[in-house]
N, C-alpha and C positions, 0 to 999 in steps of 0.2 A: 511374353513367354506363356507357354501352356504347360499343363501338368497332367500326368497320369498318376496312377496309384504309386508308382515307383520311380517316376522320372519327371524332371523339369526340362523342357526342351523348346527350341525354336528351330524347326527343320522345314525349310521351304525348298521345293524342287521345281525346276523349270523343265518340262517334258515336251518334246516336239516329235510328232510322227506324221507319216505321209500315207495317202492312199496308194495301193499297189500301182505300179507304173507311173506314179505321180500324175495321175489323171485329175482334172479339175472337176470333180464331182460334188464338192462340198459347197454348194451355193443354194440360195433361196430356202425353200422348205426343207431340203435335205440338211442344210447347215443348222437350221432351227431344231430339227428333230435330233440331230447328233448332239447339239448343245444341251438339250433337255435330258437326253440319256446320260451324258457325262455328269450332269448334276445329280441325277438319280443314283449313279454309281458312287459318287462322293458321299452322298447321304447314307447309302447302305453300308459303306465301308468305314465311316467315321473319319473321313478326311475333309478338309475345307478347301474349296476352290477359291483362291485369292484373285485370279484373273483367268480368263479363257477367251481365246480368239480362234474361231474356225474360219480359215481361209479356204479358197476354192481348192488348193492343192496341198494343204497341210493344217495341222492343229497345233496351237501353242497352249499349253496348260501350265498354270502356275498354281501349285497346290501346297498346303501345309499338312504335314502328316506326323503322327506319333512315331517314335524311333523303332517301334516293332515292325514297321513296313519299310522294306528296302525299296530304293528307287526302281529297281527292275520289277519288283512285284507290282508297284503302282502302275508302271507302264503296261505291264501285261494285263492287269485288271482293266484299265481304261480302254486299251485297244481290243482285247478279247471280248469283254462283256458288251462293249458298245457295238461291235460288229454283230455279235449274235443277236442282241436285242433289236437293233435296227433291221437286220435281215428278216427276223421272225415277224416283226410288226409291220414293216412297210414294203418289203421287196417281194413282188409277185413273180418276177422273172429273174433269171441269172444276171441279166444286164443291169438290173436295179440294185443288186447286192453291193454292199460296201465291203471291200477287202483292204486291209492295211498292209503296207510293206513290212517286211520282217524286222527291220531295225527301228531305232528311235534314238533321240538325243535326250540325255538326262544331265542336268547340272544343278548345283546347289547355289543358294544365294549367300554362301558363307562369308565371302569378302565383299559382297555387293549387297546393298540394301534391297529389301523387298520392293521399295518404291522404284528403284532403278530398273528392276526386272519388269515391274508392271508398266513403267513408262516405255520400255523397249517393246513390249508386246502391243501396247496401244499404238505406238508409232508404226509398228509393222502392220497393224490392222488398217491404218489409214493410208498405207502405201509408201510411207517414208522409210528411209533406212539409214 
């Protein structure tokens, strides 16, 4: 359990999102850069990444957050800020820019242990399902 000044909590969210048109752009150096940027965002926003998998056509993020941050806010932060930072730092042309699809999946680990979600993400990273 974690605490803030006014709350004791265990809130873990599994968030998944895709590049626009589900293109397979998240590999190699691009994936490494996106992963680094997502960690920067987590540090800046005071949330903890429990597990992260960047697949060629989607991102799985398992994060622990204080109750003041809604899952929709977390998804918007990670998607919006990562896209802006990546495109500003690394995209020299329109074709190199990362654009995320509008939607996302957000789930809680309320009835499932955090270990189960981490195991799922790691199996997914290895190509098993």
